[in-house]
C-alpha positions in Angstrom: -13.0 11.0 -24.4 -16.5 11.6 -22.8 -16.1 14.7 -20.5 -19.1 15.3 -18.4 -19.2 18.8 -16.9 -20.9 18.8 -13.6 -22.0 21.9 -11.8 -23.8 20.0 -9.0 -22.2 16.8 -7.7 -25.3 16.2 -5.6 -27.6 15.9 -8.6 -29.3 12.5 -8.4 -29.1 12.1 -12.2 -25.3 11.5 -11.8 -25.5 9.3 -8.7 -24.5 6.1 -10.5 -21.4 7.7 -12.0 -20.4 9.3 -8.8 -21.0 6.4 -6.4 -17.4 5.4 -6.4 -16.4 8.7 -4.8 -19.0 9.0 -2.0 -18.4 8.8 1.8 -14.6 8.8 1.6 -14.4 9.9 5.2 -16.1 6.7 6.4 -13.1 4.4 6.6 -15.0 1.4 7.8 -17.5 1.6 5.0 -14.9 2.2 2.3 -12.8 -0.7 3.6 -15.7 -3.0 3.0 -17.1 -1.4 -0.2 -13.9 -1.1 -2.2 -12.8 -4.8 -2.2 -16.4 -5.9 -2.5 -17.1 -3.7 -5.5 -13.7 -4.4 -7.0 -12.3 -0.8 -7.0 -9.6 1.4 -5.4 -9.0 5.1 -5.6 -5.9 6.9 -6.9 -5.7 10.5 -5.6 -3.5 13.3 -7.0 -2.1 13.9 -10.5 1.2 11.9 -10.0 -0.6 9.0 -8.3 -3.2 8.8 -11.1 -0.3 8.8 -13.7 1.5 6.1 -11.8 -1.6 3.9 -11.5 -2.1 4.1 -15.3 1.5 3.6 -16.1 1.5 0.5 -13.9 -1.3 -1.0 -16.0 -4.3 -0.5 -13.7 -7.5 0.0 -15.5 -9.6 3.1 -14.8 -13.4 3.0 -14.1 -13.8 6.8 -14.2 -12.0 10.0 -13.4 -13.2 12.9 -11.2 -11.1 16.1 -12.0 -11.1 19.8 -11.7 -11.0 21.6 -15.1 -7.3 22.4 -14.6 -6.4 18.8 -13.8 -8.5 17.5 -16.7 -6.3 19.5 -19.0 -3.1 18.6 -17.2 -3.9 14.9 -17.5 -5.2 14.9 -21.1 -2.3 13.0 -22.4 -2.7 10.2 -19.8 -6.5 10.0 -20.3 -6.2 9.8 -24.1 -5.7 6.0 -24.3 -9.0 5.5 -22.5 -11.6 7.1 -24.8 -14.6 5.2 -23.3 -13.9 5.9 -19.6 -16.0 8.8 -18.2 -14.2 11.9 -17.2 -16.2 13.8 -14.6 -15.2 17.5 -14.4 -16.3 19.8 -11.6 -14.9 22.7 -9.6 -12.6 21.4 -7.0 -14.6 23.3 -4.4 -17.5 21.0 -5.1 -15.6 17.8 -4.4 -16.0 18.0 -0.6 -19.8 17.9 -0.9 -19.6 14.6 -2.7 -16.7 12.9 -1.0 -16.8 14.3 2.5 -13.1 15.2 2.5 -11.0 18.0 1.1 -9.5 16.8 -2.2 -7.6 20.0 -2.9 -5.4 18.2 -5.4 -8.4 18.2 -7.8 -7.7 14.8 -9.2 -9.0 11.4 -8.2 -9.6 8.2 -10.3 -11.6 5.1 -9.6 -9.6 2.1 -10.7 -10.4 -1.6 -11.2 -8.9 -3.5 -8.2 -6.5 -6.2 -9.4 -7.2 -9.8 -8.6 -5.7 -10.9 -5.2 -2.3 -12.4 -5.3 -1.4 -15.3 -3.0 1.9 -15.5 -1.1 2.8 -18.6 -3.2 2.2 -16.6 -6.4 4.2 -13.7 -5.1 7.2 -15.9 -4.3 7.0 -17.8 -7.6 7.1 -14.5 -9.4 10.3 -13.4 -7.7 12.4 -16.2 -9.2 15.6 -17.4 -7.7 18.6 -15.5 -6.3 18.9 -12.8 -3.7 15.6 -11.3 -2.7 14.1 -9.2 0.1 10.6 -9.1 1.3 8.8 -7.0 3.9 6.1 -8.8 6.0 3.6 -6.8 7.9 1.5 -8.3 10.8 -1.8 -6.5 11.6 -0.5 -2.9 10.9 -3.8 -1.1 11.3 -3.0 2.5 10.2 -3.3 3.1 6.4 -0.7 5.9 6.6 1.8 3.5 8.1 1.1 0.9 5.5 1.7 3.4 2.7 4.9 4.7 4.3 6.3 1.2 4.6 5.6 0.5 1.0 7.3 3.8 0.0 10.4 2.8 2.0 10.3 -0.7 0.6 10.3 0.7 -3.0 13.0 3.2 -2.1 15.4 0.5 -0.8 14.8 -2.0 -3.5 12.6 -4.5 -1.8 11.2 -7.2 -4.1 7.7 -7.5 -2.6 5.5 -7.2 0.5 3.3 -9.7 2.4 0.5 -8.5 4.6 -1.3 -10.5 7.2 -5.0 -11.2 7.0 -5.9 -8.4 9.4 -3.4 -5.8 8.0 -4.9 -2.6 6.6 -5.6 -2.5 2.9 -2.6 -1.3 0.9 -5.0 -0.1 -1.8 -7.0 2.1 0.5 -6.8 5.7 -0.8 -4.7 7.0 2.1 -2.2 4.1 1.7 -1.9 4.7 -2.0 -1.4 8.4 -1.5 1.2 8.1 1.3 3.1 5.5 -0.7 3.3 8.0 -3.6 1.8 5.3 -5.8 4.6 2.8 -5.1 2.0 0.3 -3.8 0.6 0.2 -7.4 3.7 -1.3 -8.9 5.5 -3.1 -6.0 4.2 -6.7 -5.9 2.4 -7.6 -2.7 0.2 -10.4 -1.4 -2.2 -11.0 1.5 -1.5 -14.1 3.6 -4.4 -16.5 3.9 -3.0 -18.5 6.8 -1.2 -16.7 9.6 1.5 -17.1 10.6 1.5 -20.3 8.6 2.5 -18.5 5.4 5.9 -17.7 7.1 6.7 -21.4 6.7 6.0 -21.1 2.9 8.6 -18.3 2.8 11.1 -20.4 4.6 10.4 -23.3 2.2 11.4 -20.9 -0.6 14.8 -20.1 1.0 13.8 -17.0 3.0 15.2 -16.4 6.4 12.5 -14.7 8.5 13.9 -11.9 10.7 11.5 -10.4 13.2 12.1 -6.8 14.2 11.2 -6.7 17.9 12.6 -5.9 21.4 13.8 -9.1 22.9 16.7 -10.2 25.2 18.1 -12.4 22.5 17.7 -9.9 19.6 20.6 -9.3 17.3 21.6 -5.6 16.7 21.0 -4.8 13.0 24.5 -3.6 12.6 25.8 -7.1 13.6 23.3 -9.0 11.5 24.7 -11.1 8.7 22.1 -10.4 6.0 21.1 -13.6 4.2 20.7 -13.9 0.4 16.9 -14.2 0.8 15.5 -12.1 3.7 11.9 -11.6 4.9 11.8 -8.8 7.4 8.8 -9.1 9.7 7.3 -6.1 11.4 4.3 -5.9 13.8 1.4 -3.7 14.5 1.5 -0.3 16.1 1.8 -0.4 19.9 1.8 -4.2 20.6 4.3 -5.2 18.0 4.5 -8.7 16.8 2.3 -11.5 18.2 4.0 -14.4 20.1 2.9 -16.7 17.3 4.6 -14.6 14.6 7.8 -14.3 16.8 7.7 -18.1 17.2 7.5 -18.4 13.4 10.6 -16.3 12.8 14.1 -17.7 12.4 15.6 -14.9 14.6 14.9 -11.5 16.2 16.7 -8.3 15.3 16.5 -4.9 16.8 17.5 -1.3 16.0 20.0 -0.1 18.6 18.9 3.3 20.0 19.3 5.6 23.0 18.1 3.9 26.3 15.4 6.5 27.0 13.7 5.5 23.7 12.8 1.8 23.3 11.0 1.8 19.9 10.2 3.7 16.7 7.0 4.1 14.7 6.7 1.0 12.5 7.1 3.1 9.3 10.2 4.7 10.6 11.6 1.4 11.9 11.0 -0.2 8.5 13.0 2.6 6.7 16.0 2.2 9.1 15.9 -1.6 8.9 15.6 -1.7 5.1 18.5 0.8 4.8 20.7 -1.3 7.1 19.9 -4.5 5.2 20.1 -3.1 1.7 22.3 -5.0 -0.8 26.0 -4.0 -0.4 25.5 -2.4 3.0 
């Protein structure tokens, strides 16, 4: 495979190859650039391996010499993909962040999946989905995906304004689970909740409400879509109106809520098959 040893990542001669890795600290810029340019980034040896194992196609790799050797077996099936090798200390100058793991890959972003396509791919029978409305923090999105994968969820739906599950931080925090767990972005909101209902899902909104059912007393349906809201404000009134019922996690009276990622883990554990 073509290994290009780079001593100076600021060399204009390599700007084209390195463009995918620039300005990683600028979240707003990257959030626009990556979908527009059809890419996402996988950071860390294990996440790179999981991205490749899940069938994602690489555009290029940026690796320290040690990581290039460590990943040689995973890179071997891609002889035409550039492998850019540089001292890990030089990564910060290019990327703007401390990539001490010494391994990052630019991957081709998969084609968007519609909610209808996601549901069709699940088939019949018992299924569980997580639905996220406007969760803005990429760390929280990644953590929810990791919990969803850990507790056997079949897929994730994100609202139009939810943070990108394929943003670098989301992918890293999810430990790469976002790369193999099916997900879709809703195009009509909260209208796509009705599509879930038409396919046999009962939509349960996790929220504080006078009529909320404690999760411990909740009879889990065969097909469940668990709906969680944004940090701070929680679910919108429109989303709550689109749910079949509201459920809550019982907790000590002096604490009325959990971080959305922590709440998702508790709720998914409680609603796991056989619980």
